DRENVEXFI-341405 format. One record per residue (C-alpha): residue number from 0; y negated, z, x. Coordinates in steps of 0.25 Angstrom, whole numbers, plus 5000, padded with zeros to 4 digits. Each point is the difference from the previous one (the first is absolute). Last residue first. Layout:
// DRENVEXFI-341405
{seq NUM north Y up Z east X}
...
***
This chain:
// DRENVEXFI-341405
{seq 549 north 4989 up 5075 east 5016}
{seq 548 north 4998 up 5014 east 4996}
{seq 547 north 4991 up 4999 east 4988}
{seq 546 north 4990 up 5010 east 4996}
{seq 545 north 4988 up 4991 east 4998}
{seq 544 north 5008 up 4988 east 4994}
{seq 543 north 5008 up 5008 east 4990}
{seq 542 north 4987 up 5008 east 4996}
{seq 541 north 4993 up 4987 east 4998}
{seq 540 north 5011 up 4993 east 4992}
{seq 539 north 5001 up 5011 east 4990}
{seq 538 north 4985 up 5000 east 4998}
{seq 537 north 5000 up 4984 east 4999}
{seq 536 north 5011 up 5000 east 4989}
{seq 535 north 4993 up 5011 east 4992}
{seq 534 north 4987 up 4992 east 5001}
{seq 533 north 5006 up 4987 east 4996}
{seq 532 north 5007 up 5006 east 4988}
{seq 531 north 4987 up 5006 east 4995}
{seq 530 north 4993 up 4987 east 5002}
{seq 529 north 4988 up 4999 east 5009}
{seq 528 north 4985 up 5002 east 4996}
{seq 527 north 4999 up 5013 east 5009}
{seq 526 north 4998 up 5014 east 4994}
{seq 525 north 5008 up 5005 east 5013}
{seq 524 north 5006 up 4989 east 5008}
{seq 523 north 4990 up 5001 east 5011}
{seq 522 north 5004 up 5015 east 5001}
{seq 521 north 5014 up 4996 east 5004}
{seq 520 north 4995 up 4993 east 5012}
{seq 519 north 4991 up 5011 east 5004}
{seq 518 north 5011 up 5010 east 5000}
{seq 517 north 5009 up 4990 east 5007}
{seq 516 north 4989 up 4999 east 5011}
{seq 515 north 4998 up 5015 east 5001}
{seq 514 north 5016 up 5002 east 5002}
{seq 513 north 5000 up 4989 east 5011}
{seq 512 north 4988 up 5006 east 5007}
{seq 511 north 5007 up 5013 east 5000}
{seq 510 north 5013 up 4994 east 5005}
{seq 509 north 4993 up 4993 east 5011}
{seq 508 north 4993 up 5013 east 5005}
{seq 507 north 5013 up 5007 east 5000}
{seq 506 north 5006 up 4989 east 5009}
{seq 505 north 4988 up 5001 east 5010}
{seq 504 north 5000 up 5015 east 5001}
{seq 503 north 5001 up 5001 east 5015}
{seq 502 north 5014 up 5005 east 4999}
{seq 501 north 5004 up 4988 east 4992}
{seq 500 north 4994 up 4991 east 5011}
{seq 499 north 5007 up 5007 east 5011}
{seq 498 north 5014 up 5000 east 4994}
{seq 497 north 5000 up 4985 east 4997}
{seq 496 north 4992 up 4997 east 5013}
{seq 495 north 5011 up 5007 east 5009}
{seq 494 north 5011 up 4993 east 4992}
{seq 493 north 4994 up 4987 east 5003}
{seq 492 north 4996 up 5002 east 5015}
{seq 491 north 5015 up 5004 east 5004}
{seq 490 north 5004 up 4985 east 5001}
{seq 489 north 4989 up 4998 east 5010}
{seq 488 north 4988 up 4990 east 4998}
{seq 487 north 4995 up 4993 east 5013}
{seq 486 north 5002 up 4986 east 4995}
{seq 485 north 4990 up 5003 east 4990}
{seq 484 north 5000 up 5003 east 4985}
{seq 483 north 5001 up 5015 east 5002}
{seq 482 north 4994 up 5004 east 5014}
{seq 481 north 4986 up 5005 east 4995}
{seq 480 north 5007 up 5008 east 4989}
{seq 479 north 5009 up 5006 east 5010}
{seq 478 north 4988 up 5005 east 5009}
{seq 477 north 4994 up 5006 east 4988}
{seq 476 north 5013 up 5008 east 4996}
{seq 475 north 5001 up 5004 east 5015}
{seq 474 north 4986 up 5007 east 5000}
{seq 473 north 4992 up 4998 east 4987}
{seq 472 north 5001 up 4995 east 4986}
{seq 471 north 4989 up 5002 east 4990}
{seq 470 north 4991 up 4987 east 5000}
{seq 469 north 5010 up 4990 east 5003}
{seq 468 north 5009 up 5007 east 4990}
{seq 467 north 4991 up 4997 east 4988}
{seq 466 north 4999 up 4985 east 5004}
{seq 465 north 5015 up 4999 east 5002}
{seq 464 north 5003 up 5006 east 4987}
{seq 463 north 4989 up 4991 east 4993}
{seq 462 north 5008 up 4988 east 5005}
{seq 461 north 4997 up 4991 east 5013}
{seq 460 north 5015 up 4998 east 5003}
{seq 459 north 5004 up 5004 east 5014}
{seq 458 north 5013 up 4992 east 4999}
{seq 457 north 5009 up 5012 east 5003}
{seq 456 north 4990 up 5009 east 4991}
{seq 455 north 5003 up 4991 east 4988}
{seq 454 north 5015 up 5000 east 5002}
{seq 453 north 5000 up 5015 east 5001}
{seq 452 north 5014 up 5001 east 4993}
{seq 451 north 5008 up 4987 east 5000}
{seq 450 north 4999 up 4991 east 4987}
{seq 449 north 5009 up 5000 east 4988}
{seq 448 north 4991 up 5010 east 4993}
{seq 447 north 5011 up 5009 east 4995}
{seq 446 north 5010 up 5001 east 5012}
{seq 445 north 4988 up 4999 east 5009}
{seq 444 north 4994 up 5013 east 4994}
{seq 443 north 4984 up 4998 east 5000}
{seq 442 north 4992 up 5008 east 5010}
{seq 441 north 4991 up 4989 east 5007}
{seq 440 north 5001 up 4988 east 4991}
{seq 439 north 5003 up 5009 east 4988}
{seq 438 north 4986 up 5007 east 5002}
{seq 437 north 4993 up 4986 east 5001}
{seq 436 north 5007 up 4994 east 4988}
{seq 435 north 4995 up 5013 east 4992}
{seq 434 north 4986 up 4996 east 5005}
{seq 433 north 5001 up 4986 east 4995}
{seq 432 north 5005 up 5004 east 4986}
{seq 431 north 4989 up 5011 east 4999}
{seq 430 north 4990 up 4990 east 5003}
{seq 429 north 5006 up 4990 east 4990}
{seq 428 north 5000 up 5011 east 4990}
{seq 427 north 4985 up 5002 east 5001}
{seq 426 north 4996 up 4985 east 5000}
{seq 425 north 5010 up 4997 east 4989}
{seq 424 north 4995 up 5010 east 4990}
{seq 423 north 4986 up 4996 east 5002}
{seq 422 north 5004 up 4985 east 4999}
{seq 421 north 5008 up 5003 east 4988}
{seq 420 north 4988 up 5006 east 4993}
{seq 419 north 4991 up 4988 east 5004}
{seq 418 north 5011 up 4990 east 4995}
{seq 417 north 5000 up 5007 east 4986}
{seq 416 north 4985 up 5000 east 5000}
{seq 415 north 4999 up 4986 east 5003}
{seq 414 north 5010 up 4996 east 4989}
{seq 413 north 5014 up 4997 east 5003}
{seq 412 north 5005 up 4986 east 4999}
{seq 411 north 5015 up 5005 east 5000}
{seq 410 north 5003 up 4991 east 5012}
{seq 409 north 4987 up 5004 east 5007}
{seq 408 north 5004 up 5015 east 4997}
{seq 407 north 5014 up 4998 east 5007}
{seq 406 north 4993 up 4993 east 5011}
{seq 405 north 4991 up 5012 east 5001}
{seq 404 north 5011 up 5010 east 5002}
{seq 403 north 5007 up 4991 east 5010}
{seq 402 north 4986 up 4999 east 5008}
{seq 401 north 4998 up 5015 east 5000}
{seq 400 north 5013 up 5006 east 5004}
{seq 399 north 5009 up 4993 east 5010}
{seq 398 north 4990 up 4989 east 5004}
{seq 397 north 4988 up 5009 east 5001}
{seq 396 north 5007 up 5013 east 5005}
{seq 395 north 5008 up 4995 east 5011}
{seq 394 north 4994 up 4990 east 5010}
{seq 393 north 4985 up 5000 east 4995}
{seq 392 north 4999 up 5014 east 4996}
{seq 391 north 5007 up 5005 east 5012}
{seq 390 north 4992 up 4991 east 5009}
{seq 389 north 4987 up 5005 east 4994}
{seq 388 north 5004 up 5015 east 5002}
{seq 387 north 5004 up 4998 east 5014}
{seq 386 north 4987 up 4993 east 5003}
{seq 385 north 4991 up 5010 east 4993}
{seq 384 north 5008 up 5011 east 5007}
{seq 383 north 4996 up 4996 east 5014}
{seq 382 north 5010 up 5001 east 5011}
{seq 381 north 5001 up 4985 east 5004}
{seq 380 north 5010 up 4998 east 5011}
{seq 379 north 4995 up 4986 east 5003}
{seq 378 north 5014 up 4994 east 4998}
{seq 377 north 5003 up 5009 east 4988}
{seq 376 north 4987 up 4995 east 4993}
{seq 375 north 5003 up 4986 east 5004}
{seq 374 north 5014 up 5000 east 4994}
{seq 373 north 4996 up 5008 east 4987}
{seq 372 north 4988 up 4992 east 4998}
{seq 371 north 5008 up 4987 east 5000}
{seq 370 north 5010 up 5007 east 4990}
{seq 369 north 4989 up 5004 east 4991}
{seq 368 north 4994 up 4986 east 5000}
{seq 367 north 5013 up 4994 east 4997}
{seq 366 north 5002 up 5009 east 4988}
{seq 365 north 4986 up 4997 east 4995}
{seq 364 north 5002 up 4985 east 5001}
{seq 363 north 5013 up 5001 east 4992}
{seq 362 north 4993 up 5009 east 4989}
{seq 361 north 4988 up 4990 east 5000}
{seq 360 north 5010 up 4989 east 4997}
{seq 359 north 5007 up 5007 east 4989}
{seq 358 north 4986 up 5003 east 4993}
{seq 357 north 4998 up 4985 east 5000}
{seq 356 north 5014 up 4997 east 4994}
{seq 355 north 4997 up 5011 east 4989}
{seq 354 north 4987 up 4994 east 4996}
{seq 353 north 5007 up 4986 east 5001}
{seq 352 north 5010 up 5003 east 4990}
{seq 351 north 5014 up 5001 east 5006}
{seq 350 north 5008 up 4987 east 5003}
{seq 349 north 4999 up 5001 east 5015}
{seq 348 north 5003 up 5015 east 5001}
{seq 347 north 5015 up 4998 east 5002}
{seq 346 north 4998 up 4989 east 5010}
{seq 345 north 4991 up 5009 east 5009}
{seq 344 north 5010 up 5011 east 5000}
{seq 343 north 5011 up 4990 east 5004}
{seq 342 north 4992 up 4995 east 5012}
{seq 341 north 4997 up 5014 east 5004}
{seq 340 north 5015 up 5004 east 5000}
{seq 339 north 5003 up 4987 east 5008}
{seq 338 north 4989 up 5004 east 5010}
{seq 337 north 5007 up 5013 east 5002}
{seq 336 north 5013 up 4994 east 5003}
{seq 335 north 4993 up 4990 east 5010}
{seq 334 north 4994 up 5012 east 5007}
{seq 333 north 5013 up 5007 east 5001}
{seq 332 north 5006 up 4987 east 5006}
{seq 331 north 4989 up 5000 east 5011}
{seq 330 north 5001 up 5015 east 5002}
{seq 329 north 5015 up 4999 east 5002}
{seq 328 north 4999 up 4988 east 5009}
{seq 327 north 4990 up 5007 east 5009}
{seq 326 north 5009 up 5012 east 5001}
{seq 325 north 5012 up 4991 east 5004}
{seq 324 north 4993 up 4992 east 5011}
{seq 323 north 5006 up 4987 east 5002}
{seq 322 north 5013 up 4993 east 4997}
{seq 321 north 5009 up 5008 east 4991}
{seq 320 north 5012 up 5008 east 5005}
{seq 319 north 5006 up 5003 east 4987}
{seq 318 north 4998 up 5015 east 4999}
{seq 317 north 4987 up 4999 east 5007}
{seq 316 north 4994 up 4990 east 4989}
{seq 315 north 5006 up 5008 east 4989}
{seq 314 north 4994 up 5013 east 5005}
{seq 313 north 4986 up 4993 east 5001}
{seq 312 north 5002 up 4996 east 4985}
{seq 311 north 5003 up 5014 east 4996}
{seq 310 north 4989 up 5006 east 5008}
{seq 309 north 4990 up 4990 east 4994}
{seq 308 north 5004 up 5004 east 4986}
{seq 307 north 4999 up 5015 east 5002}
{seq 306 north 5013 up 5007 east 5002}
{seq 305 north 5004 up 5008 east 4988}
{seq 304 north 4995 up 5014 east 4994}
{seq 303 north 4990 up 4994 east 4992}
{seq 302 north 4994 up 4993 east 5012}
{seq 301 north 5004 up 5002 east 5014}
{seq 300 north 4996 up 4996 east 5014}
{seq 299 north 4985 up 5000 east 4998}
{seq 298 north 4993 up 4991 east 5011}
{seq 297 north 4987 up 5002 east 4993}
{seq 296 north 4996 up 4985 east 4999}
{seq 295 north 5015 up 4996 east 4996}
{seq 294 north 5001 up 5012 east 4990}
{seq 293 north 4987 up 4996 east 4994}
{seq 292 north 5005 up 4986 east 4998}
{seq 291 north 5012 up 5004 east 4993}
{seq 290 north 4993 up 5010 east 4992}
{seq 289 north 4988 up 4991 east 4996}
{seq 288 north 5009 up 4989 east 4995}
{seq 287 north 5009 up 5010 east 4992}
{seq 286 north 4987 up 5005 east 4993}
{seq 285 north 4996 up 4985 east 4997}
{seq 284 north 5014 up 4998 east 4994}
{seq 283 north 4998 up 5013 east 4991}
{seq 282 north 4986 up 4996 east 4997}
{seq 281 north 5004 up 4987 east 4995}
{seq 280 north 5010 up 5006 east 4991}
{seq 279 north 4989 up 5009 east 4994}
{seq 278 north 4991 up 4988 east 4998}
{seq 277 north 5011 up 4993 east 4992}
{seq 276 north 5003 up 5012 east 4992}
{seq 275 north 4985 up 5001 east 4997}
{seq 274 north 5000 up 4986 east 4995}
{seq 273 north 5012 up 5002 east 4991}
{seq 272 north 4993 up 5012 east 4994}
{seq 271 north 4988 up 4991 east 4996}
{seq 270 north 5010 up 4991 east 4993}
{seq 269 north 5005 up 5012 east 4992}
{seq 268 north 5012 up 5008 east 5001}
{seq 267 north 4993 up 5013 east 5004}
{seq 266 north 4986 up 5002 east 4995}
{seq 265 north 4988 up 5001 east 5008}
{seq 264 north 4990 up 5011 east 4995}
{seq 263 north 4993 up 5004 east 5013}
{seq 262 north 5009 up 5011 east 5004}
{seq 261 north 5012 up 4991 east 4997}
{seq 260 north 4996 up 4989 east 5010}
{seq 259 north 4995 up 5010 east 5011}
{seq 258 north 5013 up 5007 east 4998}
{seq 257 north 5009 up 4988 east 5002}
{seq 256 north 4992 up 4995 east 5012}
{seq 255 north 5001 up 5014 east 5006}
{seq 254 north 5015 up 5000 east 4998}
{seq 253 north 5001 up 4986 east 5006}
{seq 252 north 4993 up 5005 east 5012}
{seq 251 north 5008 up 5013 east 5002}
{seq 250 north 5014 up 4993 east 4999}
{seq 249 north 5006 up 5011 east 5008}
{seq 248 north 5009 up 4992 east 5009}
{seq 247 north 5006 up 4988 east 4995}
{seq 246 north 5012 up 4998 east 5008}
{seq 245 north 5002 up 4987 east 4992}
{seq 244 north 4987 up 4995 east 5007}
{seq 243 north 5007 up 5001 east 5014}
{seq 242 north 5013 up 4994 east 4995}
{seq 241 north 4992 up 4988 east 4994}
{seq 240 north 4992 up 4998 east 5012}
{seq 239 north 5012 up 4999 east 5009}
{seq 238 north 5006 up 4990 east 4990}
{seq 237 north 4988 up 4992 east 5001}
{seq 236 north 4999 up 5001 east 5015}
{seq 235 north 5014 up 4995 east 5004}
{seq 234 north 5011 up 5011 east 5001}
{seq 233 north 4998 up 5015 east 5004}
{seq 232 north 5012 up 4999 east 5002}
{seq 231 north 5006 up 4987 east 4997}
{seq 230 north 4996 up 4993 east 5013}
{seq 229 north 4987 up 5004 east 5007}
{seq 228 north 5003 up 4994 east 5013}
{seq 227 north 4999 up 4986 east 4995}
{seq 226 north 4997 up 4999 east 4985}
{seq 225 north 5013 up 4998 east 4992}
{seq 224 north 5004 up 4985 east 4996}
{seq 223 north 4992 up 4988 east 4997}
{seq 222 north 4985 up 4998 east 5005}
{seq 221 north 4990 up 5006 east 4991}
{seq 220 north 4992 up 4992 east 4990}
{seq 219 north 5010 up 4999 east 4988}
{seq 218 north 5004 up 5014 east 5002}
{seq 217 north 4986 up 5005 east 5000}
{seq 216 north 4998 up 4994 east 4986}
{seq 215 north 5012 up 5008 east 4994}
{seq 214 north 4997 up 5012 east 5008}
{seq 213 north 4986 up 5001 east 4995}
{seq 212 north 5004 up 4997 east 4986}
{seq 211 north 5010 up 5012 east 5000}
{seq 210 north 4989 up 5008 east 5006}
{seq 209 north 4991 up 4997 east 4989}
{seq 208 north 5010 up 5003 east 4989}
{seq 207 north 5004 up 5014 east 5006}
{seq 206 north 4986 up 5003 east 5002}
{seq 205 north 4997 up 4998 east 4986}
{seq 204 north 5012 up 5009 east 4996}
{seq 203 north 4995 up 5011 east 5009}
{seq 202 north 4986 up 4999 east 4995}
{seq 201 north 5005 up 5000 east 4985}
{seq 200 north 5008 up 5013 east 5003}
{seq 199 north 4988 up 5006 east 5007}
{seq 198 north 4991 up 4997 east 4988}
{seq 197 north 5010 up 5006 east 4990}
{seq 196 north 5003 up 5012 east 5009}
{seq 195 north 4985 up 5003 east 5000}
{seq 194 north 5001 up 5007 east 4986}
{seq 193 north 4990 up 4995 east 4989}
{seq 192 north 5009 up 5001 east 4988}
{seq 191 north 5006 up 4989 east 4991}
{seq 190 north 5001 up 4987 east 5006}
{seq 189 north 4993 up 4988 east 4993}
{seq 188 north 5004 up 4985 east 4999}
{seq 187 north 5009 up 5000 east 4987}
{seq 186 north 4992 up 5010 east 4992}
{seq 185 north 4987 up 4993 east 5004}
{seq 184 north 5005 up 4986 east 4995}
{seq 183 north 4999 up 4990 east 5011}
{seq 182 north 4987 up 4991 east 5002}
{seq 181 north 4992 up 5009 east 5009}
{seq 180 north 4995 up 4988 east 5009}
{seq 179 north 5004 up 5000 east 5015}
{seq 178 north 5012 up 4991 east 4999}
{seq 177 north 4991 up 4990 east 4993}
{seq 176 north 4991 up 4997 east 5012}
{seq 175 north 5000 up 4985 east 4997}
{seq 174 north 4998 up 5003 east 4985}
{seq 173 north 4988 up 5008 east 5005}
{seq 172 north 4995 up 4987 east 5006}
{seq 171 north 5003 up 4992 east 4988}
{seq 170 north 4992 up 5010 east 4991}
{seq 169 north 4988 up 5001 east 5009}
{seq 168 north 4995 up 4986 east 4998}
{seq 167 north 5001 up 5000 east 4985}
{seq 166 north 4995 up 5014 east 5000}
{seq 165 north 4987 up 4996 east 5007}
{seq 164 north 4997 up 4988 east 4991}
{seq 163 north 5001 up 5009 east 4988}
{seq 162 north 5011 up 4996 east 4990}
{seq 161 north 5001 up 4990 east 4988}
{seq 160 north 4996 up 4988 east 5009}
{seq 159 north 5012 up 5003 east 5009}
{seq 158 north 5009 up 4995 east 4988}
{seq 157 north 5014 up 4996 east 5007}
{seq 156 north 4999 up 5008 east 5013}
{seq 155 north 4993 up 5012 east 4994}
{seq 154 north 5011 up 5000 east 4989}
{seq 153 north 5012 up 4999 east 5009}
{seq 152 north 4995 up 5012 east 5009}
{seq 151 north 4996 up 5008 east 4987}
{seq 150 north 5014 up 4998 east 4994}
{seq 149 north 5007 up 5004 east 5013}
{seq 148 north 4992 up 5013 east 5000}
{seq 147 north 5004 up 5003 east 4986}
{seq 146 north 4988 up 5004 east 4991}
{seq 145 north 4992 up 5012 east 4996}
{seq 144 north 4988 up 4996 east 4992}
{seq 143 north 4985 up 5002 east 5000}
{seq 142 north 4988 up 4996 east 4991}
{seq 141 north 4985 up 5000 east 5001}
{seq 140 north 4998 up 5007 east 5013}
{seq 139 north 4987 up 5003 east 5007}
{seq 138 north 4990 up 5004 east 4989}
{seq 137 north 5011 up 5005 east 4992}
{seq 136 north 5004 up 5010 east 5010}
{seq 135 north 5015 up 5001 east 4999}
{seq 134 north 5007 up 5014 east 4997}
{seq 133 north 5014 up 4998 east 5005}
{seq 132 north 5009 up 5012 east 5001}
{seq 131 north 5004 up 5007 east 5013}
{seq 130 north 5006 up 4994 east 5013}
{seq 129 north 5001 up 4986 east 5004}
{seq 128 north 5008 up 4996 east 5012}
{seq 127 north 4994 up 4993 east 5012}
{seq 126 north 4996 up 4987 east 5006}
{seq 125 north 4988 up 4996 east 5009}
{seq 124 north 4993 up 4988 east 5003}
{seq 123 north 4989 up 4999 east 5011}
{seq 122 north 4988 up 4992 east 4995}
{seq 121 north 4990 up 4994 east 5011}
{seq 120 north 4992 up 4994 east 4989}
{seq 119 north 4991 up 4988 east 4996}
{seq 118 north 4999 up 4999 east 4985}
{seq 117 north 4989 up 4990 east 4996}
{seq 116 north 4992 up 4999 east 4988}
{seq 115 north 4998 up 4985 east 4995}
{seq 114 north 5001 up 5004 east 4985}
{seq 113 north 5014 up 4993 east 5000}
{seq 112 north 5005 up 5010 east 5011}
{seq 111 north 5001 up 4996 east 5014}
{seq 110 north 5011 up 5006 east 5009}
{seq 109 north 5001 up 5005 east 5015}
{seq 108 north 5012 up 5007 east 5005}
{seq 107 north 5005 up 5011 east 5009}
{seq 106 north 5014 up 5007 east 5002}
{seq 105 north 5001 up 5007 east 5013}
{seq 104 north 5007 up 5013 east 4996}
{seq 103 north 5010 up 4994 east 4991}
{seq 102 north 5010 up 5011 east 4997}
{seq 101 north 4992 up 5013 east 5000}
{seq 100 north 5008 up 5011 east 4993}
{seq 99 north 4997 up 5010 east 4989}
{seq 98 north 5013 up 5008 east 4997}
{seq 97 north 4993 up 5006 east 4988}
{seq 96 north 4988 up 4996 east 4992}
{seq 95 north 4990 up 5007 east 4991}
{seq 94 north 4996 up 4994 east 4986}
{seq 93 north 4987 up 5000 east 4992}
{seq 92 north 5000 up 4985 east 5000}
{seq 91 north 4987 up 4995 east 5005}
{seq 90 north 4994 up 5013 east 5006}
{seq 89 north 5013 up 5006 east 5004}
{seq 88 north 5004 up 4988 east 5007}
{seq 87 north 4987 up 4998 east 5007}
{seq 86 north 5001 up 5014 east 5006}
{seq 85 north 5014 up 4999 east 5004}
{seq 84 north 4997 up 4987 east 5007}
{seq 83 north 4988 up 5005 east 5007}
{seq 82 north 5007 up 5012 east 5005}
{seq 81 north 5011 up 4992 east 5006}
{seq 80 north 4991 up 4991 east 5007}
{seq 79 north 4992 up 5011 east 5006}
{seq 78 north 4985 up 5000 east 4996}
{seq 77 north 4990 up 4999 east 5012}
{seq 76 north 4991 up 4990 east 4992}
{seq 75 north 5006 up 4998 east 4986}
{seq 74 north 5014 up 4993 east 4998}
{seq 73 north 4999 up 4989 east 4990}
{seq 72 north 5008 up 4998 east 4988}
{seq 71 north 5012 up 4993 east 4994}
{seq 70 north 5010 up 5005 east 4989}
{seq 69 north 5013 up 4998 east 4993}
{seq 68 north 5002 up 4985 east 5004}
{seq 67 north 4993 up 4989 east 4992}
{seq 66 north 4999 up 4993 east 4987}
{seq 65 north 4988 up 4992 east 4997}
{seq 64 north 4990 up 5004 east 4989}
{seq 63 north 4987 up 5000 east 5008}
{seq 62 north 5001 up 4993 east 5013}
{seq 61 north 4987 up 5005 east 5005}
{seq 60 north 4989 up 5007 east 4992}
{seq 59 north 5010 up 5008 east 4992}
{seq 58 north 4997 up 5000 east 4985}
{seq 57 north 5014 up 4996 east 4996}
{seq 56 north 5006 up 5012 east 5008}
{seq 55 north 5010 up 4996 east 5010}
{seq 54 north 5014 up 4999 east 4995}
{seq 53 north 5010 up 5010 east 5007}
{seq 52 north 5014 up 4998 east 5007}
{seq 51 north 5009 up 5012 east 5003}
{seq 50 north 5013 up 4997 east 5007}
{seq 49 north 5014 up 5003 east 4995}
{seq 48 north 5010 up 5007 east 5009}
{seq 47 north 5005 up 5009 east 4989}
{seq 46 north 4994 up 5012 east 5007}
{seq 45 north 4986 up 4994 east 4998}
{seq 44 north 4993 up 4990 east 5010}
{seq 43 north 4985 up 4999 east 5004}
{seq 42 north 4994 up 4989 east 5008}
{seq 41 north 4987 up 5004 east 5007}
{seq 40 north 4989 up 4990 east 5005}
{seq 39 north 4990 up 5004 east 5011}
{seq 38 north 4985 up 4997 east 5004}
{seq 37 north 4992 up 4999 east 5013}
{seq 36 north 4989 up 4989 east 5001}
{seq 35 north 4998 up 4986 east 5004}
{seq 34 north 4987 up 4995 east 4996}
{seq 33 north 4997 up 4995 east 4986}
{seq 32 north 4992 up 4987 east 4999}
{seq 31 north 5000 up 4996 east 4986}
{seq 30 north 4998 up 5015 east 4997}
{seq 29 north 5008 up 5013 east 5001}
{seq 28 north 4992 up 5009 east 5009}
{seq 27 north 4990 up 5005 east 4989}
{seq 26 north 5009 up 5009 east 4992}
{seq 25 north 5008 up 5005 east 5012}
{seq 24 north 4987 up 5004 east 5008}
{seq 23 north 5002 up 4996 east 5014}
{seq 22 north 5006 up 5007 east 5013}
{seq 21 north 5000 up 4997 east 5015}
{seq 20 north 5008 up 4991 east 5009}
{seq 19 north 5014 up 5007 east 5000}
{seq 18 north 5010 up 4992 east 5008}
{seq 17 north 5010 up 4993 east 4993}
{seq 16 north 5002 up 4988 east 5010}
{seq 15 north 4992 up 4991 east 4991}
{seq 14 north 4989 up 5009 east 4999}
{seq 13 north 4999 up 5012 east 4990}
{seq 12 north 4990 up 5005 east 4989}
{seq 11 north 5004 up 5013 east 4994}
{seq 10 north 4997 up 5002 east 4985}
{seq 9 north 4989 up 5009 east 4994}
{seq 8 north 5001 up 5007 east 4987}
{seq 7 north 5001 up 5014 east 5006}
{seq 6 north 4988 up 4998 east 5009}
{seq 5 north 4992 up 4997 east 4987}
{seq 4 north 5004 up 5014 east 4994}
{seq 3 north 4995 up 5007 east 5013}
{seq 2 north 4987 up 4993 east 4999}
{seq 1 north 4998 up 5003 east 4986}
{seq 0 north 5002 up 4990 east 4989}
***
């Protein structure tokens, strides 16, 4: 065996916390004192909801002749889990898998064979739908059968000695996660087509159910009657949250989730699709949290053509002669409204697979880091392009474009190559999106954007427009730029700067940058391993985002 072949037949050793310690040859690591190492188990279902069981070959060294799940194996060093599962499934059964989903990420076991050999594995358990014709390797599989899931649960409980020790432990845990198993017939559970409307409708329905639950629980906790000062309009926080979410906006993040899912092979109507619907709904509520808090921090007066939440609450306080400072009251209520949105976003993701939950928390941190950098950069009057571009990526491009795409890919159990293609596409589209936001924040039509024109200038935001303008404006325009965002600002400063920045070529340069990024985003889709339907959807969405007016 060559050195490269040897490396391909090694397992990854781990400590009790799952951290890699090194590698060892697969053929020698299993002994009477087997160290803990990485493995996996796969349960395959067909379109009738039956599960595949296989009988281990009679000449296997350990547990020969017992019945077990579809296949097991070991990820190679630096091999992605999904890649390892697909590789081993092809080797043992000649099949491919669709709708691959991680259900038991933390399963581990230790078992001793009659020969004394020990299995000691950190063994995440996945499920999926079988695709292709069975071609079992006789050195691995002696027999196979498709059986009803309920029958397997009963049999493993009644006659555990017939089945592998790992499957006897896994099956009850999978039954506890029954709602995530693909048990329904394919024709009954799948939608036709790949359009985003299917996902958006499911997101709306899920949010309706969740907000009804919040209201029910809230009403058991809150004092009886209408909330003081807020009254029926806007109402208590759950009703207010519901009305703001119903407004909807452009639903960009759910659309990105959808096309990231479809582009990497995800199918609608599957259990994996339910995961991406949940993630997309969480992104909508997280976005509302960000908008409400952002308006407080920026002291924005309008959002989507209506008074911002803190303005509404402050007005109610003033109208009813509330005690204390109306402005402070409005900000405090808006902060609580945003907190409720964030609380609901976290509730929505708590049942997702751990890999998606971990990614979700990174997304949250990234958003907060971007907001902090925006505030401190504006206060310090940063005028370097690196900082402006970093803030735009963190606050806007990442959590609107890149992260939702990758959540869709994670739900579909995308390959590393697919995720890399999406990452290149998302990076360039995210930059274009952020710069279009900058353009709209200075020159947008308030009747379309729902925010006053020039808001970003009024607040002295450290955008790329600000950075470019700082190096080009002179005279009255430069003086106006120094005043905005300070108590010395004048009403005429904003229209003066809007005109001066355009005449200095700043708007033209932004438009050129946006066009270049869109071209690179579309180029990332050429000859990619993404699905044709997904590529078409991503291209259409990229163009709509780049040239939007709101």
